[in-house]
TIRO-2110 file (N, C-alpha, C; in Angstrom, 1 decimal):
// TIRO-2110
-9.6, -34.6, -7.6, N, 1, A
-10.7, -33.6, -7.8, CA, 1, A
-10.8, -32.6, -6.7, C, 1, A
-10.4, -32.9, -5.5, N, 2, A
-10.5, -32.0, -4.4, CA, 2, A
-9.4, -30.9, -4.5, C, 2, A
-8.2, -31.3, -4.7, N, 3, A
-7.1, -30.4, -4.7, CA, 3, A
-7.2, -29.2, -5.7, C, 3, A
-7.6, -29.4, -6.9, N, 4, A
-7.7, -28.3, -7.8, CA, 4, A
-8.8, -27.3, -7.4, C, 4, A
-9.9, -27.9, -6.8, N, 5, A
-10.9, -27.0, -6.3, CA, 5, A
-10.4, -26.2, -5.1, C, 5, A
-9.7, -26.9, -4.2, N, 6, A
-9.1, -26.2, -3.0, CA, 6, A
-8.1, -25.1, -3.4, C, 6, A
-7.3, -25.4, -4.4, N, 7, A
-6.3, -24.4, -4.9, CA, 7, A
-7.0, -23.2, -5.5, C, 7, A
-8.1, -23.4, -6.2, N, 8, A
-8.8, -22.3, -6.9, CA, 8, A
-9.5, -21.5, -5.8, C, 8, A
-10.1, -22.2, -4.8, N, 9, A
-10.8, -21.5, -3.7, CA, 9, A
-9.7, -20.6, -2.9, C, 9, A
-8.5, -21.2, -2.7, N, 10, A
-7.5, -20.4, -2.0, CA, 10, A
-7.1, -19.2, -2.8, C, 10, A
-7.0, -19.4, -4.1, N, 11, A
-6.6, -18.2, -5.0, CA, 11, A
-7.6, -17.1, -4.9, C, 11, A
-8.9, -17.5, -4.9, N, 12, A
-10.0, -16.5, -4.8, CA, 12, A
-9.9, -15.8, -3.4, C, 12, A
-9.7, -16.5, -2.3, N, 13, A
-9.6, -15.9, -1.0, CA, 13, A
-8.4, -14.9, -1.0, C, 13, A
-7.3, -15.2, -1.6, N, 14, A
-6.2, -14.3, -1.6, CA, 14, A
-6.5, -13.0, -2.4, C, 14, A
-7.1, -13.2, -3.6, N, 15, A
-7.5, -12.0, -4.4, CA, 15, A
-8.6, -11.2, -3.7, C, 15, A
-9.5, -11.9, -3.0, N, 16, A
-10.6, -11.2, -2.4, CA, 16, A
-10.1, -10.5, -1.1, C, 16, A
-9.1, -11.0, -0.5, N, 17, A
-8.5, -10.3, 0.7, CA, 17, A
-7.9, -9.0, 0.2, C, 17, A
-7.3, -9.0, -1.0, N, 18, A
-6.8, -7.7, -1.5, CA, 18, A
-7.9, -6.7, -1.7, C, 18, A
-9.1, -7.2, -2.2, N, 19, A
-10.2, -6.3, -2.3, CA, 19, A
-10.7, -5.8, -1.0, C, 19, A
-10.8, -6.6, 0.0, N, 20, A
-11.2, -6.2, 1.4, CA, 20, A
-10.2, -5.2, 1.9, C, 20, A
-8.9, -5.4, 1.7, N, 21, A
-7.9, -4.4, 2.2, CA, 21, A
-8.1, -3.1, 1.5, C, 21, A
-8.3, -3.1, 0.2, N, 22, A
-8.6, -1.8, -0.5, CA, 22, A
-9.8, -1.2, 0.0, C, 22, A
-10.9, -2.0, 0.2, N, 23, A
-12.2, -1.4, 0.6, CA, 23, A
-12.0, -0.8, 2.0, C, 23, A
-11.2, -1.4, 2.9, N, 24, A
-11.0, -0.9, 4.2, CA, 24, A
-10.3, 0.5, 4.2, C, 24, A
-9.3, 0.6, 3.3, N, 25, A
-8.6, 1.8, 3.1, CA, 25, A
-9.5, 2.9, 2.6, C, 25, A
-10.3, 2.6, 1.6, N, 26, A
-11.3, 3.6, 1.1, CA, 26, A
-12.3, 4.0, 2.1, C, 26, A
-12.7, 3.0, 2.9, N, 27, A
-13.7, 3.3, 4.0, CA, 27, A
-13.1, 4.3, 5.0, C, 27, A
-11.9, 4.1, 5.4, N, 28, A
-11.2, 5.0, 6.3, CA, 28, A
-11.1, 6.4, 5.7, C, 28, A
-10.7, 6.5, 4.5, N, 29, A
-10.5, 7.8, 3.8, CA, 29, A
-11.9, 8.5, 3.6, C, 29, A
-12.9, 7.7, 3.3, N, 30, A
-14.2, 8.3, 3.1, CA, 30, A
-14.8, 8.8, 4.5, C, 30, A
-14.5, 8.0, 5.5, N, 31, A
-15.0, 8.5, 6.9, CA, 31, A
-14.3, 9.8, 7.2, C, 31, A
-13.0, 10.0, 6.9, N, 32, A
-12.4, 11.2, 7.2, CA, 32, A
-12.9, 12.4, 6.4, C, 32, A
-13.2, 12.1, 5.1, N, 33, A
-13.8, 13.1, 4.3, CA, 33, A
-15.2, 13.6, 4.8, C, 33, A
-16.0, 12.6, 5.2, N, 34, A
-17.3, 13.0, 5.7, CA, 34, A
-17.2, 13.7, 7.1, C, 34, A
-16.2, 13.3, 7.9, N, 35, A
-16.0, 13.9, 9.2, CA, 35, A
-15.6, 15.4, 9.0, C, 35, A
-14.8, 15.6, 8.0, N, 36, A
-14.3, 16.9, 7.7, CA, 36, A
-15.4, 17.9, 7.4, C, 36, A
-16.5, 17.4, 6.8, N, 37, A
-17.7, 18.3, 6.5, CA, 37, A
-18.3, 18.8, 7.8, C, 37, A
-18.3, 17.9, 8.8, N, 38, A
-19.0, 18.3, 10.1, CA, 38, A
-18.0, 19.1, 11.0, C, 38, A
-16.8, 18.7, 11.0, N, 39, A
-15.8, 19.4, 12.0, CA, 39, A
-15.3, 20.7, 11.4, C, 39, A
-15.6, 21.0, 10.2, N, 40, A
-15.1, 22.3, 9.6, CA, 40, A
-16.0, 23.4, 10.1, C, 40, A
-15.9, 23.7, 11.4, N, 41, A
-16.8, 24.7, 12.0, CA, 41, A
-16.9, 26.0, 11.3, C, 41, A
-15.8, 26.7, 11.0, N, 42, A
-15.9, 28.0, 10.4, CA, 42, A
-16.7, 28.0, 9.1, C, 42, A
-16.5, 27.0, 8.3, N, 43, A
-17.2, 26.9, 7.0, CA, 43, A
-18.7, 26.7, 7.3, C, 43, A
-19.0, 25.8, 8.2, N, 44, A
-20.4, 25.6, 8.5, CA, 44, A
-21.1, 26.9, 9.1, C, 44, A
-20.3, 27.6, 9.9, N, 45, A
-20.9, 28.8, 10.5, CA, 45, A
-21.1, 29.8, 9.5, C, 45, A
-20.2, 30.0, 8.5, N, 46, A
-20.4, 31.0, 7.5, CA, 46, A
-21.5, 30.6, 6.6, C, 46, A
-21.6, 29.3, 6.2, N, 47, A
-22.7, 28.8, 5.4, CA, 47, A
-24.0, 29.0, 6.1, C, 47, A
-24.1, 28.6, 7.4, N, 48, A
-25.3, 28.7, 8.1, CA, 48, A
-25.8, 30.2, 8.3, C, 48, A
-24.8, 31.1, 8.5, N, 49, A
-25.1, 32.5, 8.7, CA, 49, A
-25.6, 33.1, 7.4, C, 49, A
-25.0, 32.8, 6.3, N, 50, A
-25.5, 33.3, 5.0, CA, 50, A
-26.9, 32.8, 4.6, C, 50, A
-27.1, 31.5, 4.9, N, 51, A
-28.4, 30.9, 4.6, CA, 51, A
-29.5, 31.6, 5.5, C, 51, A
-29.1, 31.9, 6.8, N, 52, A
-30.0, 32.6, 7.7, CA, 52, A
-30.4, 34.0, 7.2, C, 52, A
-29.4, 34.7, 6.8, N, 53, A
-29.6, 36.1, 6.3, CA, 53, A
-30.5, 36.1, 5.0, C, 53, A
-30.3, 35.1, 4.2, N, 54, A
-31.1, 35.1, 2.9, CA, 54, A
-32.4, 34.3, 3.0, C, 54, A
-32.7, 33.8, 4.2, N, 55, A
-33.9, 33.0, 4.4, CA, 55, A
-35.2, 33.8, 4.6, C, 55, A
-35.0, 35.1, 4.9, N, 56, A
-36.2, 36.0, 5.1, CA, 56, A
-37.0, 35.5, 6.3, C, 56, A
-36.3, 35.0, 7.3, N, 57, A
-37.0, 34.6, 8.5, CA, 57, A
-37.4, 33.1, 8.5, C, 57, A
-37.2, 32.4, 7.4, N, 58, A
-37.6, 31.0, 7.3, CA, 58, A
-36.4, 30.2, 7.8, C, 58, A
-36.1, 30.1, 9.1, N, 59, A
-34.9, 29.5, 9.6, CA, 59, A
-35.0, 28.0, 9.4, C, 59, A
-36.1, 27.4, 9.5, N, 60, A
-36.3, 26.0, 9.4, CA, 60, A
-35.8, 25.5, 8.0, C, 60, A
-36.3, 26.2, 7.0, N, 61, A
-35.9, 25.8, 5.6, CA, 61, A
-34.4, 26.0, 5.4, C, 61, A
-33.9, 27.1, 6.0, N, 62, A
-32.5, 27.4, 5.8, CA, 62, A
-31.6, 26.3, 6.4, C, 62, A
-31.9, 25.8, 7.6, N, 63, A
-31.2, 24.7, 8.3, CA, 63, A
-31.4, 23.4, 7.5, C, 63, A
-32.6, 23.2, 7.0, N, 64, A
-32.9, 22.0, 6.3, CA, 64, A
-32.0, 21.9, 5.0, C, 64, A
-31.9, 23.1, 4.3, N, 65, A
-31.1, 23.1, 3.1, CA, 65, A
-29.6, 22.8, 3.4, C, 65, A
-29.2, 23.3, 4.5, N, 66, A
-27.8, 23.1, 4.9, CA, 66, A
-27.6, 21.6, 5.2, C, 66, A
-28.5, 21.0, 5.9, N, 67, A
-28.4, 19.6, 6.2, CA, 67, A
-28.4, 18.7, 5.0, C, 67, A
-29.3, 19.1, 4.0, N, 68, A
-29.4, 18.3, 2.8, CA, 68, A
-28.1, 18.4, 2.0, C, 68, A
-27.5, 19.6, 2.0, N, 69, A
-26.2, 19.8, 1.3, CA, 69, A
-25.1, 18.9, 1.9, C, 69, A
-25.1, 18.9, 3.2, N, 70, A
-24.1, 18.0, 3.9, CA, 70, A
-24.3, 16.6, 3.5, C, 70, A
-25.6, 16.2, 3.6, N, 71, A
-26.0, 14.8, 3.3, CA, 71, A
-25.6, 14.4, 1.9, C, 71, A
-25.9, 15.3, 0.9, N, 72, A
-25.6, 15.0, -0.5, CA, 72, A
-24.1, 14.9, -0.7, C, 72, A
-23.4, 15.7, -0.1, N, 73, A
-21.9, 15.6, -0.2, CA, 73, A
-21.4, 14.3, 0.4, C, 73, A
-22.0, 13.9, 1.5, N, 74, A
-21.6, 12.6, 2.2, CA, 74, A
-21.9, 11.4, 1.3, C, 74, A
-23.1, 11.4, 0.7, N, 75, A
-23.4, 10.4, -0.2, CA, 75, A
-22.5, 10.3, -1.4, C, 75, A
-22.2, 11.5, -1.9, N, 76, A
-21.3, 11.6, -3.1, CA, 76, A
-19.9, 11.0, -2.8, C, 76, A
-19.4, 11.3, -1.6, N, 77, A
-18.1, 10.7, -1.2, CA, 77, A
-18.2, 9.2, -1.1, C, 77, A
-19.3, 8.7, -0.6, N, 78, A
-19.5, 7.2, -0.5, CA, 78, A
-19.5, 6.6, -1.9, C, 78, A
-20.3, 7.2, -2.8, N, 79, A
-20.4, 6.8, -4.2, CA, 79, A
-19.0, 6.8, -4.9, C, 79, A
-18.2, 7.8, -4.6, N, 80, A
-16.9, 7.9, -5.2, CA, 80, A
-16.0, 6.8, -4.7, C, 80, A
-16.1, 6.5, -3.5, N, 81, A
-15.3, 5.4, -2.9, CA, 81, A
-15.7, 4.0, -3.6, C, 81, A
-17.0, 3.8, -3.7, N, 82, A
-17.4, 2.5, -4.3, CA, 82, A
-17.0, 2.5, -5.8, C, 82, A
-17.1, 3.6, -6.5, N, 83, A
-16.7, 3.7, -7.9, CA, 83, A
-15.2, 3.4, -8.0, C, 83, A
-14.4, 4.0, -7.1, N, 84, A
-12.9, 3.8, -7.2, CA, 84, A
-12.6, 2.3, -6.9, C, 84, A
-13.3, 1.7, -5.9, N, 85, A
-13.1, 0.3, -5.6, CA, 85, A
-13.4, -0.6, -6.8, C, 85, A
-14.5, -0.4, -7.5, N, 86, A
-14.8, -1.2, -8.6, CA, 86, A
-13.8, -1.0, -9.8, C, 86, A
-13.4, 0.2, -10.0, N, 87, A
-12.5, 0.5, -11.1, CA, 87, A
-11.1, -0.1, -10.8, C, 87, A
-10.7, 0.0, -9.5, N, 88, A
-9.4, -0.6, -9.2, CA, 88, A
-9.4, -2.1, -9.3, C, 88, A
-10.4, -2.8, -8.8, N, 89, A
-10.5, -4.2, -8.9, CA, 89, A
-10.5, -4.7, -10.4, C, 89, A
-11.2, -4.0, -11.2, N, 90, A
-11.2, -4.3, -12.6, CA, 90, A
-9.8, -4.1, -13.2, C, 90, A
-9.2, -3.0, -13.0, N, 91, A
-7.8, -2.8, -13.5, CA, 91, A
-6.8, -3.9, -13.0, C, 91, A
-7.0, -4.3, -11.7, N, 92, A
-6.1, -5.3, -11.2, CA, 92, A
-6.3, -6.6, -11.9, C, 92, A
-7.6, -7.0, -12.1, N, 93, A
-7.9, -8.3, -12.8, CA, 93, A
-7.4, -8.2, -14.2, C, 93, A
-7.7, -7.1, -14.9, N, 94, A
-7.3, -7.0, -16.3, CA, 94, A
-5.8, -6.9, -16.5, C, 94, A
-5.1, -6.1, -15.7, N, 95, A
-3.7, -6.0, -15.9, CA, 95, A
-3.0, -7.4, -15.6, C, 95, A
-3.4, -8.1, -14.5, N, 96, A
-2.8, -9.3, -14.2, CA, 96, A
-3.0, -10.4, -15.3, C, 96, A
-4.2, -10.4, -15.9, N, 97, A
-4.5, -11.4, -16.9, CA, 97, A
-3.9, -11.0, -18.2, C, 97, A
-3.8, -9.8, -18.5, N, 98, A
-3.3, -9.3, -19.8, CA, 98, A
-1.8, -9.5, -19.8, C, 98, A
-1.1, -9.3, -18.7, N, 99, A
0.3, -9.3, -18.7, CA, 99, A
0.9, -10.6, -18.3, C, 99, A
0.3, -11.3, -17.3, N, 100, A
0.9, -12.5, -16.8, CA, 100, A
0.0, -13.8, -16.9, C, 100, A
-1.3, -13.6, -17.3, N, 101, A
-2.2, -14.7, -17.4, CA, 101, A
-2.7, -15.2, -16.0, C, 101, A
-2.4, -14.5, -15.0, N, 102, A
-2.9, -15.0, -13.6, CA, 102, A
-2.8, -13.8, -12.6, C, 102, A
-3.7, -13.9, -11.7, N, 103, A
-3.7, -12.9, -10.6, CA, 103, A
-2.7, -13.3, -9.5, C, 103, A
-2.5, -12.5, -8.5, N, 104, A
-1.6, -12.8, -7.5, CA, 104, A
-2.0, -14.0, -6.7, C, 104, A
-3.3, -14.2, -6.5, N, 105, A
-3.8, -15.4, -5.8, CA, 105, A
-3.5, -16.6, -6.6, C, 105, A
-3.8, -16.6, -7.9, N, 106, A
-3.5, -17.8, -8.7, CA, 106, A
-2.0, -18.1, -8.8, C, 106, A
-1.2, -17.0, -8.8, N, 107, A
0.2, -17.2, -8.9, CA, 107, A
0.7, -17.9, -7.6, C, 107, A
0.2, -17.6, -6.5, N, 108, A
0.6, -18.1, -5.2, CA, 108, A
0.3, -19.6, -5.1, C, 108, A
-0.7, -20.1, -5.7, N, 109, A
-1.1, -21.5, -5.6, CA, 109, A
-0.8, -22.3, -6.9, C, 109, A
-0.1, -21.6, -7.8, N, 110, A
0.4, -22.3, -9.0, CA, 110, A
-0.7, -22.6, -10.1, C, 110, A
-1.6, -21.6, -10.3, N, 111, A
-2.7, -21.7, -11.3, CA, 111, A
-2.5, -20.6, -12.3, C, 111, A
-3.0, -20.9, -13.5, N, 112, A
-2.8, -19.9, -14.6, CA, 112, A
-4.1, -20.0, -15.5, C, 112, A
-4.4, -18.9, -16.1, N, 113, A
-5.6, -18.9, -17.0, CA, 113, A
-5.1, -19.3, -18.4, C, 113, A
-5.7, -20.3, -19.0, N, 114, A
-5.3, -20.7, -20.3, CA, 114, A
-6.6, -20.7, -21.2, C, 114, A
-6.4, -20.4, -22.5, N, 115, A
-5.1, -20.1, -23.1, CA, 115, A
-4.6, -18.7, -22.6, C, 115, A
-3.3, -18.4, -22.9, N, 116, A
-2.8, -17.1, -22.5, CA, 116, A
-3.6, -16.0, -23.1, C, 116, A
-3.6, -14.9, -22.4, N, 117, A
-4.5, -13.8, -22.8, CA, 117, A
-3.8, -12.6, -23.4, C, 117, A
-3.1, -12.8, -24.6, N, 118, A
-2.5, -11.6, -25.2, CA, 118, A
-3.4, -10.6, -25.6, C, 118, A
-4.6, -11.0, -26.0, N, 119, A
-5.6, -10.1, -26.5, CA, 119, A
-6.3, -9.3, -25.3, C, 119, A
-6.1, -8.0, -25.4, N, 120, A
-6.6, -7.2, -24.3, CA, 120, A
-8.2, -7.3, -24.1, C, 120, A
-8.8, -7.5, -25.2, N, 121, A
-10.3, -7.6, -25.1, CA, 121, A
-10.7, -8.9, -24.4, C, 121, A
-10.1, -10.0, -24.6, N, 122, A
-10.4, -11.2, -23.9, CA, 122, A
-10.1, -11.1, -22.4, C, 122, A
-9.0, -10.4, -22.1, N, 123, A
-8.7, -10.2, -20.7, CA, 123, A
-9.7, -9.3, -20.0, C, 123, A
-10.1, -8.2, -20.7, N, 124, A
-11.0, -7.3, -20.2, CA, 124, A
-12.4, -7.9, -20.0, C, 124, A
-12.8, -8.9, -20.9, N, 125, A
-14.0, -9.5, -20.8, CA, 125, A
-14.1, -10.4, -19.5, C, 125, A
-13.0, -11.1, -19.3, N, 126, A
-12.9, -12.0, -18.1, CA, 126, A
-12.9, -11.1, -16.8, C, 126, A
-12.1, -10.1, -16.9, N, 127, A
-12.0, -9.2, -15.7, CA, 127, A
-13.3, -8.5, -15.4, C, 127, A
-14.1, -8.2, -16.4, N, 128, A
-15.3, -7.5, -16.2, CA, 128, A
-16.3, -8.4, -15.5, C, 128, A
-16.4, -9.7, -15.9, N, 129, A
-17.3, -10.7, -15.3, CA, 129, A
-16.9, -10.9, -13.8, C, 129, A
-15.6, -11.1, -13.6, N, 130, A
-15.1, -11.4, -12.3, CA, 130, A
-15.4, -10.2, -11.3, C, 130, A
-15.1, -9.0, -11.8, N, 131, A
-15.4, -7.8, -11.0, CA, 131, A
-16.9, -7.6, -10.7, C, 131, A
-17.7, -7.9, -11.7, N, 132, A
-19.1, -7.7, -11.5, CA, 132, A
-19.6, -8.7, -10.5, C, 132, A
-19.2, -10.0, -10.6, N, 133, A
-19.6, -11.0, -9.7, CA, 133, A
-19.1, -10.8, -8.2, C, 133, A
-17.9, -10.3, -8.1, N, 134, A
-17.3, -10.2, -6.8, CA, 134, A
-17.6, -8.9, -6.1, C, 134, A
-17.6, -7.8, -6.9, N, 135, A
-17.7, -6.5, -6.2, CA, 135, A
-18.7, -5.5, -6.8, C, 135, A
-18.8, -5.4, -8.1, N, 136, A
-19.5, -4.3, -8.7, CA, 136, A
-21.0, -4.3, -8.4, C, 136, A
-21.7, -5.4, -8.5, N, 137, A
-23.1, -5.4, -8.2, CA, 137, A
-23.4, -5.2, -6.7, C, 137, A
-22.6, -5.7, -5.9, N, 138, A
-22.7, -5.4, -4.5, CA, 138, A
-22.5, -3.9, -4.2, C, 138, A
-21.6, -3.3, -4.9, N, 139, A
-21.4, -1.9, -4.7, CA, 139, A
-22.6, -1.1, -5.1, C, 139, A
-23.2, -1.5, -6.2, N, 140, A
-24.5, -0.8, -6.6, CA, 140, A
-25.5, -0.9, -5.6, C, 140, A
-25.7, -2.1, -5.0, N, 141, A
-26.7, -2.3, -3.9, CA, 141, A
-26.4, -1.4, -2.7, C, 141, A
-25.1, -1.3, -2.4, N, 142, A
-24.8, -0.5, -1.2, CA, 142, A
-25.1, 1.0, -1.5, C, 142, A
-24.8, 1.5, -2.7, N, 143, A
-25.1, 2.9, -3.1, CA, 143, A
-26.6, 3.1, -3.0, C, 143, A
-27.3, 2.2, -3.5, N, 144, A
-28.8, 2.4, -3.5, CA, 144, A
-29.3, 2.4, -2.1, C, 144, A
-28.7, 1.6, -1.2, N, 145, A
-29.1, 1.7, 0.2, CA, 145, A
-28.8, 3.0, 0.8, C, 145, A
-27.6, 3.5, 0.5, N, 146, A
-27.2, 4.8, 1.1, CA, 146, A
-28.2, 5.9, 0.6, C, 146, A
-28.6, 5.8, -0.7, N, 147, A
-29.5, 6.8, -1.2, CA, 147, A
-31.0, 6.6, -0.8, C, 147, A
-31.2, 5.6, 0.0, N, 148, A
-32.6, 5.4, 0.6, CA, 148, A
-33.5, 4.5, -0.2, C, 148, A
-32.9, 3.9, -1.3, N, 149, A
-33.7, 3.0, -2.2, CA, 149, A
-33.6, 1.6, -1.6, C, 149, A
-34.3, 1.4, -0.5, N, 150, A
-34.2, 0.1, 0.3, CA, 150, A
-34.7, -1.1, -0.6, C, 150, A
-35.9, -1.0, -1.1, N, 151, A
-36.4, -2.1, -1.9, CA, 151, A
-35.6, -2.5, -3.1, C, 151, A
-35.2, -1.4, -3.8, N, 152, A
-34.3, -1.7, -5.0, CA, 152, A
-33.0, -2.2, -4.6, C, 152, A
-32.5, -1.8, -3.5, N, 153, A
-31.2, -2.2, -3.0, CA, 153, A
-31.3, -3.7, -2.6, C, 153, A
-32.3, -4.2, -2.0, N, 154, A
-32.5, -5.6, -1.7, CA, 154, A
-32.6, -6.4, -3.0, C, 154, A
-33.3, -5.9, -4.0, N, 155, A
-33.4, -6.7, -5.2, CA, 155, A
-32.0, -6.8, -5.9, C, 155, A
-31.2, -5.7, -5.9, N, 156, A
-29.9, -5.7, -6.5, CA, 156, A
-29.0, -6.7, -5.7, C, 156, A
-29.1, -6.7, -4.4, N, 157, A
-28.4, -7.6, -3.5, CA, 157, A
-28.7, -9.1, -3.9, C, 157, A
-30.0, -9.4, -4.2, N, 158, A
-30.3, -10.7, -4.6, CA, 158, A
-29.7, -11.0, -6.0, C, 158, A
-29.7, -10.1, -6.9, N, 159, A
-29.0, -10.3, -8.2, CA, 159, A
-27.5, -10.5, -8.0, C, 159, A
-26.9, -9.8, -7.1, N, 160, A
-25.5, -10.0, -6.8, CA, 160, A
-25.2, -11.4, -6.3, C, 160, A
-26.0, -11.9, -5.4, N, 161, A
-25.8, -13.2, -4.9, CA, 161, A
-26.0, -14.3, -6.0, C, 161, A
-27.0, -14.1, -6.8, N, 162, A
-27.2, -15.1, -7.9, CA, 162, A
-26.0, -15.0, -8.9, C, 162, A
-25.6, -13.9, -9.2, N, 163, A
-24.4, -13.7, -10.1, CA, 163, A
-23.2, -14.4, -9.5, C, 163, A
-23.0, -14.2, -8.2, N, 164, A
-21.8, -14.8, -7.6, CA, 164, A
-21.9, -16.3, -7.7, C, 164, A
-23.0, -16.8, -7.4, N, 165, A
-23.2, -18.3, -7.4, CA, 165, A
-23.0, -18.8, -8.8, C, 165, A
-23.6, -18.1, -9.8, N, 166, A
-23.4, -18.5, -11.2, CA, 166, A
-21.9, -18.6, -11.6, C, 166, A
-21.2, -17.7, -11.0, N, 167, A
-19.7, -17.6, -11.4, CA, 167, A
-18.9, -18.6, -10.6, C, 167, A
-19.3, -18.9, -9.4, N, 168, A
-18.5, -19.8, -8.5, CA, 168, A
-18.9, -21.2, -8.5, C, 168, A
-20.2, -21.6, -8.6, N, 169, A
-20.6, -23.0, -8.5, CA, 169, A
-20.1, -23.8, -9.6, C, 169, A
-20.0, -23.3, -10.9, N, 170, A
-19.5, -24.2, -12.0, CA, 170, A
-18.1, -24.7, -11.8, C, 170, A
-17.3, -24.0, -10.9, N, 171, A
-16.0, -24.4, -10.6, CA, 171, A
-16.0, -25.8, -9.9, C, 171, A
-17.1, -26.2, -9.3, N, 172, A
-17.2, -27.5, -8.6, CA, 172, A
-17.5, -28.6, -9.6, C, 172, A
-17.9, -28.2, -10.8, N, 173, A
-18.2, -29.2, -11.8, CA, 173, A
-16.9, -29.9, -12.4, C, 173, A
-17.1, -31.0, -13.1, N, 174, A
-15.9, -31.6, -13.7, CA, 174, A
-15.0, -30.7, -14.6, C, 174, A
-15.7, -29.8, -15.3, N, 175, A
-15.0, -28.9, -16.2, CA, 175, A
-14.3, -27.8, -15.5, C, 175, A
-14.8, -27.5, -14.3, N, 176, A
-14.2, -26.4, -13.4, CA, 176, A
-14.1, -25.1, -14.1, C, 176, A
-15.1, -24.7, -15.0, N, 177, A
-15.0, -23.4, -15.7, CA, 177, A
-16.1, -22.5, -15.1, C, 177, A
-15.6, -21.4, -14.6, N, 178, A
-16.6, -20.4, -14.0, CA, 178, A
-17.3, -19.7, -15.2, C, 178, A
-18.2, -18.8, -14.7, N, 179, A
-18.9, -18.0, -15.7, CA, 179, A
-17.9, -17.1, -16.5, C, 179, A
-17.0, -16.6, -15.7, N, 180, A
-16.0, -15.7, -16.3, CA, 180, A
-15.1, -16.5, -17.4, C, 180, A
-14.8, -17.8, -17.1, N, 181, A
-14.1, -18.6, -18.0, CA, 181, A
-14.9, -18.8, -19.3, C, 181, A
-16.2, -19.1, -19.1, N, 182, A
-17.0, -19.3, -20.3, CA, 182, A
-17.2, -18.1, -21.2, C, 182, A
-17.4, -16.9, -20.5, N, 183, A
-17.6, -15.7, -21.3, CA, 183, A
-16.3, -15.3, -22.1, C, 183, A
-15.1, -15.6, -21.4, N, 184, A
-13.8, -15.2, -22.0, CA, 184, A
-13.2, -16.3, -22.9, C, 184, A
-13.8, -17.5, -22.8, N, 185, A
-13.3, -18.7, -23.5, CA, 185, A
-12.0, -19.2, -23.0, C, 185, A
-11.9, -19.2, -21.6, N, 186, A
-10.7, -19.6, -21.0, CA, 186, A
-10.9, -20.7, -20.0, C, 186, A
-9.9, -21.2, -19.4, N, 187, A
-9.9, -22.2, -18.3, CA, 187, A
-8.8, -22.0, -17.3, C, 187, A
-8.9, -22.4, -16.1, N, 188, A
-7.8, -22.2, -15.1, CA, 188, A
-7.2, -23.6, -14.9, C, 188, A
-5.9, -23.7, -15.2, N, 189, A
-5.1, -24.9, -15.0, CA, 189, A
-3.9, -24.8, -14.1, C, 189, A
-3.4, -25.9, -13.7, N, 190, A
-2.2, -25.9, -12.9, CA, 190, A
-0.9, -25.7, -13.7, C, 190, A
0.1, -25.2, -13.0, N, 191, A
1.4, -24.9, -13.7, CA, 191, A
2.3, -26.0, -13.3, C, 191, A
3.0, -26.6, -14.3, N, 192, A
4.0, -27.7, -14.0, CA, 192, A
3.4, -29.0, -13.5, C, 192, A
2.1, -29.2, -13.8, N, 193, A
1.5, -30.5, -13.3, CA, 193, A
1.3, -31.5, -14.4, C, 193, A
1.7, -31.1, -15.6, N, 194, A
1.5, -32.1, -16.7, CA, 194, A
2.7, -33.1, -16.7, C, 194, A
2.4, -34.3, -17.1, N, 195, A
3.5, -35.3, -17.2, CA, 195, A
4.4, -35.1, -18.3, C, 195, A
5.7, -35.3, -18.1, N, 196, A
6.6, -35.2, -19.3, CA, 196, A
6.4, -36.2, -20.3, C, 196, A
6.5, -35.8, -21.5, N, 197, A
6.3, -36.7, -22.7, CA, 197, A
7.6, -37.6, -22.8, C, 197, A
7.4, -38.9, -22.8, N, 198, A
8.6, -39.8, -23.0, CA, 198, A
9.0, -39.8, -24.4, C, 198, A
10.3, -39.7, -24.6, N, 199, A
10.9, -39.8, -26.0, CA, 199, A
11.5, -41.2, -26.2, C, 199, A
11.2, -41.8, -27.3, N, 200, A
11.7, -43.2, -27.6, CA, 200, A
13.2, -43.1, -27.7, C, 200, A
13.8, -44.2, -27.3, N, 201, A
15.3, -44.3, -27.4, CA, 201, A
15.6, -44.8, -28.8, C, 201, A
16.6, -44.2, -29.4, N, 202, A
17.0, -44.6, -30.7, CA, 202, A
18.4, -45.3, -30.6, C, 202, A
18.4, -46.5, -31.1, N, 203, A
19.6, -47.3, -31.0, CA, 203, A
20.5, -46.9, -32.2, C, 203, A
21.7, -46.8, -31.9, N, 204, A
22.7, -46.5, -32.9, CA, 204, A
23.5, -47.7, -33.2, C, 204, A
23.7, -48.0, -34.4, N, 205, A
24.5, -49.2, -34.8, CA, 205, A
26.0, -48.9, -34.8, C, 205, A
END
């Protein structure tokens, strides 16, 4: 009972490590994009001078508009990074399940999703639930936090935790079927662990 659970937990850790690696790369790229907005001095000077000339003496409003413009662009870059993260994770899950019936993590520990997933819809359904439970809802909570919706962000974080537990805890049950398994009508089984079927010996006269 313990080994199948340990193998599935290991598979999840491997797959989630790939998500963390991708998120780290996107975070670095987003940081550089945001930094470019601030360090691009000629563009800021031109924008600030134009706003000053058209402000009719209202310098405070002109500088405030410039600051809001930079902030909105920064938030947009963050939202784009989270959107790309969710899309990439979904495509990774869907492609692996549709083509090979297992993700990289499951392949490393000898697990496979059964029945096989030749139908793209079934693979997409399982990939969608897994992506939502592991990444997507958390991404929405982070975006809401960046946009200043603190209370709503906390509520979405709570939903994300509940969804993750609903997907993960059933794996500890005897059936070991996650929420994604139940939605897609699948199960995760070991490869090459079944006993060979004995064939009766036929005597020849």
